[in-house]
N, C-alpha and C positions, 0 to 999 in steps of 0.2 A: 300493217305489218309487212315486212319484207318476206319474199319467198326465200327458200333455202338457197337456191342458186344465186339470187341477187345478193343475199347476205354474204355468201362465200366469196363472190367476186369483189365486193367492196372491201372485205377483210384482206384479201390477197394483195390489193393495191398498196397496202400499208407496209408490206414486207419486201425486203431485198436480202440477198445472201450476206452473211457476215463475212468478215475479212478472213484471208487464208494465210497459212504459213506452212513451212516444211516440217514434217515429223519423220522420225526414224521408221524404217520399213516395218519393223515388228510392232509399232504402235499405230499402224495405219488401217488395220482391219476394222471394218464397220464405219470408217470415216468416208466422207464424200470428196471425190477428186475435184480439185479446183481448176485444173487446166488439162488440156489434151496431152496425151503421152504418145510420142512417136518412138519407134524402135531405134535404139542406139547401135544395133548390130543385126546381122542376119541371125535367124534361128532356124535350124541348128547352125551353130557357128562354123561347123566343118562337116564334111561327109563322114558318117559314122555307121557302125553296124547296129542293126536293131535286134540281133540275136547273138548267142554264143555259137561260134562255128569257125569256118575257114574262109578267108578272103581269097577269091580266085581271079586270075588274069583273064581278059576277054577271050584269049585263045582256048581256054579250058572250060568254057561254060556248057557247050552242047554235047561234047563227047567225053563222058567220064573216063578217066585213066588215072594211073598212079601218079601222084604229085609229090614233089619234095617240099617239106615244111621248112621254110627258110627264116621264119620270124615268129615271135610269140608276142602279140600286141595286147597289152592291158589297157583298160580305161584310164585315160589321163596320160598315156605315154605314146608319142608318135612312133611310127614304124622306123626301124633303123635303116631300112633299104627298100628300094622299089622291087616290085614283082616282075618276073619275066615269064614267058610261056613255060609251062611245066612246073611252075613254082606256086606255092600258096603260103598263107600265113594264118596260124591260129589267132583268132580275134575274139575279144570279149564284147558283150553288149555295151554300147556307148563308146567303144574305143575308136580312134580315128582310122579311117581307111588308109591303107598303104598306097603310095604312088603306084600306078599300074593295076590297082585292084578295081574290079568292075562289079562284082556281086559277092554275096556271102552265102555259102551253103551251111545249113544248120548242122551241128555236130551229129544229130540224130540221123541225118541223111548221108553219113559216111561210115567207114568201117572202124572208126575210132570208138572202141567199146569201153575202154578204161577211162572213166571220167572222174577219177578220184581227185578231190580238192587238193591243189598244190602239186599235182603230178606234172612233170615237164611235158612239153608238147612232143608228139611222136615225130620221128624223122620223116615218115612218109604217111600219106593218107590217100584213100581211094573214095571219091564221091560215088554215091549209089544211084544218082539220077542227074539228068541235065537240069540246068537252071537258066532263068532269063537274065538278061542284062539289067542291072540295077536291083535285082531281087535282094530283099533284106538289107537294103542300104537306105539310110535317111540322109538325103542330100542337103548340102548347105542351102539355106533359104527356103526349104520346103514349107516351113510354117509361116515365115514372114521375112520381109527384106528390110534392111536398114532404111529408115525414113518412113516406113509404113505407119499410118495412124492405128494404134492398137487399143487405146483406152480413151474414151471421151469424157470431158469434164461433165460433172453433174451425175456421176454414177457412184453408188455406194460400193466400196471395195469389199469383195468377198475373198475367200481363201484362194480361189483360182486366179483372181487378179493379183493378189499378193505374190503368188508363185511366179506369175509371168514377170512382174516387176523385179523379182529377185533374179530370174534368169537373164534379164536385161541389165543387171547391175545397178538397179535403182535403190540405193541405200537411203535416200531421202525422198519423201513423197509430198507433193503439194496438195494439201487438203484444207477444207474449210474448218475453222475451229468449231468446237461444239457450242451451239447457242446456249445462253444461260436463261433458264426459265425459273421465275420466282413463283412459288405456289403458296396460296393463302386460303385458309378456311375461316369462316366467321360464324358466330352464334353463341349466345350464353348457355345454350343447352348442351354444348359439346364437351365431352370429357376425353382425355387421353385413353388409349386402348388399355393401358395397364391400371387405370384408376377404377376403384369399385363404383358401381352404378349408384346413383342417388335419385330420389323421386324427381320425375320430370326431366331427367338428363338422359343422354344417349352417348354411346361411344362414337367418336369422330372417325369416319371411314373414308371420306372423299379424298383427303390428301394422300392416303395410302394407295388407293386405287389409281388416282391420277399420276402419282409418282411412278407407279409401275408402267402406266401407259407412256409417260414421258421418257422413261428409261428406254423403252423400245423405239422411241423416236430419235434417239441419239442426242440427248441434250445433257447439259450440266445443270443439276437441280439446286435451287436456293429455297430452302424451307423457311417460310415466314411464320409458321405456326398457326395457332387459332386465335383470331381476334375476338374480343368481347364486343357486345353491341354498344360500343361507345366510339364517338367520332375520333377522339384523341388516340385510342388504341389502334383503330383501323389506319389512321394517317401515319402513325409511327411505324407500323409494319410495312406500309407501302413505301415510306421514305427509305427504309432499309433496302428495299429492292433497287431504288435509285443508287444508293451508296455502293451496293455490290454490283452495279453495272449490269443489271438484268437486261436482256434483249426483249423479253416479253413477260408479262405478269398474267397469271391465271388465278382467279378467285372463285370460290364456290359460296353461294348464298349471299344475301345482302344487296341484291340488285333488282329486287321486285318492287312492289308498291306497299310493303308492310310498314308499320309505324316505326320499326326498329331496323330497317334496311339501310344501314349507314354507309356501306361500301359505295353505293351509287352516289350518295351525297358527297363523299370525299372526292371521288373521281371528278364529279362535275365542278367542285370547288377548285381543284388543282390540275385540271386537265379538260377533257371533252369526251362526251359520249356521242358516238355516231348514231347508234341505234340500241334499243334494248328489248325488242320483241321480234320474234321470227315465227312465221306461220308453219310451225312444225309440232310434232307430238312424238315423244315427250321433248321438253326443252324450250317451250315458248318464251320464257323470260330470260333470253340470252342477251347480254350486253356486250358491246364492243366500242372501244374508244382508245384514249391515251391518257396516261398519268405522267405528267412531266415529260412528255414526248416519248414515253415507252408504251408500245401497244399493250392494251389491256383487254382481257377476256373476263367477263363476269358470267360464270356458268351457274345454272340453278343449283339449289342445295340438295334436292332429291338425288340419290346416288345414281339411279339409272339415267336421269336427265343429264347429270354431269358427265357420265361415261359417254353417252351418245353425242353430247355437245362437243366433247373433246375430239371424238373420232370424225365428226362431220366438219368441224370448223378449225379446231386448234391444230390437229395433225397436219392438214394441208399447209397451214401457215408455218409450222415448224419445218416442214419439208422445204419450203421456199427459203427460210432462214439458213437451212443446211446446205443450200446450193443445189438441191436435187432438181432434176428436170421434172416439171409438173406433168403428172399423168393422172387421169381420173381413176378413182378406185375401181378395180374390176368388179363387175356385176355378173351374176349368173341368173338363169331362169329356172324356176321350180314350179311345180304344180301344187296348188293349194288343196290340202286334204280336208278342209272344213270351210263352212261359210264364215266370212269375216265381216265385222262391222267396224267402221271408223267414223271420225267426226268431220271429215273433209279437209283436215290439215295433212300436209305431207308427213307420213308416219313411219317410224322405224320401230317395228314390233319384234319382240324376242320370239325366236322360233327354233325348232329342231328340224334340220334338213337331213334326210336320209336317202340312200339310193334304193329304189324299189322298181323292179321290173325294167331296169335300164333307164330310169328317169329319176330326177331329183324331186322329192316330195316334201313339202313344208307343213309343219304343224306348230301352232302357237304353244308356248310353254305355260299357258294358263294366264293368270292375272297380268295385265299390262300396266298396273299401277306403277308410277314412276319411283315409288319408294321401295318396290319389291326387288331387291338386288338378287334374291335367290332365283328368280325367274331368269335373270341374266346369266347366272352361273349354269343353269340347266341348258341355256341356248348355245347353239353353235353357228347361228346366223342371225342377221337382222333382215326382216322382211319389209320391203319398202312399198308403201301404199302412196300413190301419187296424190298431189293436192287436188281437191275437188271430188275425190272418190269416197263415197260413204259406205259402200258395201261391195263385197266380191263373193260370188257364189263358189261353192265347192268345184274343184277342177279348173279354176281360173289359173292362167299363167301369171306368175308374179316375179318381180326382180328381188334378188337377195344379195346381201354382203355376207360372205363367210367371215366369221370372227374366230380368233384363236384364244 
């Protein structure tokens, strides 16, 4: 069996970013930037006031005196004239500084007491304190200069990046398209969630849980439904993934060594399986290969195994398809609150991690049976036991993944 790290490395060699295209700015949030962005202009574009107040000439900064108000500058409107010594201009936040303006004194630091909205500027004003050169002024290029690298390819665009692109006038954004993930479940025992239960049957849950995970990974979902344990049905659904131009296929169940595990049979007949066992718990029967040149993941049928297999193997592959810069998932260290037994495989155990006396403390959520999804609902972390470790005493330091 392959180790988890060996399996993940082999999987990732099969993936490259999908193609990119330009999308409208308002459709770019959450997408992955396909090329570097340089600033098309300075930011700020011009010297402007950071407060509501009065723009002052350099000669009038240090010694407060009565000044003539010769202009009223609103945001979006340039000053009609330059300032001379003894003159000032009322100015709004964000308004361009007048020629000859060196600093802005806040209206609170003057004798201008009537601040009624819409009231004309006073004819004269007296500052109440000296101010420094450049005070309350945002100068052109303070934030960045034209030609500066501001966003790097391979980052997922958040609200703040969208805002910056808008300030730079970027109405079209180069992003990778959303990868298309085809999702298949299999098994004669599976019923739709809306169907009444019958003897020996269960409601199908994996496609719903994995669809939610896939949605958080930024993909376009192709639902292939639930295949019966018949070769023809499995093949027909996988062929649909080909027809709909899937970039990756994810299946649950049907890849182990059972008498009716036909997914593996169909993949081997029309593609190739690279491997189908990984030295991990839960999720040992994990298959990876290709069906008609489309990368294929065969996750186990047990719901916890499928969830963890997706997080450990499928999500990194989707990130690479998305054009994201590969980064290892962040791990934290916690103290084990109880003795832990394992079987020597690299294990991802469901745990509750809490802050206690300034440290993170981890407790298992009870049964680690791979069919017990309720224990996963109760968990806020996966506790990682390295390969070869069969027991850990209370107060051991352990690595964890926080899960949301």
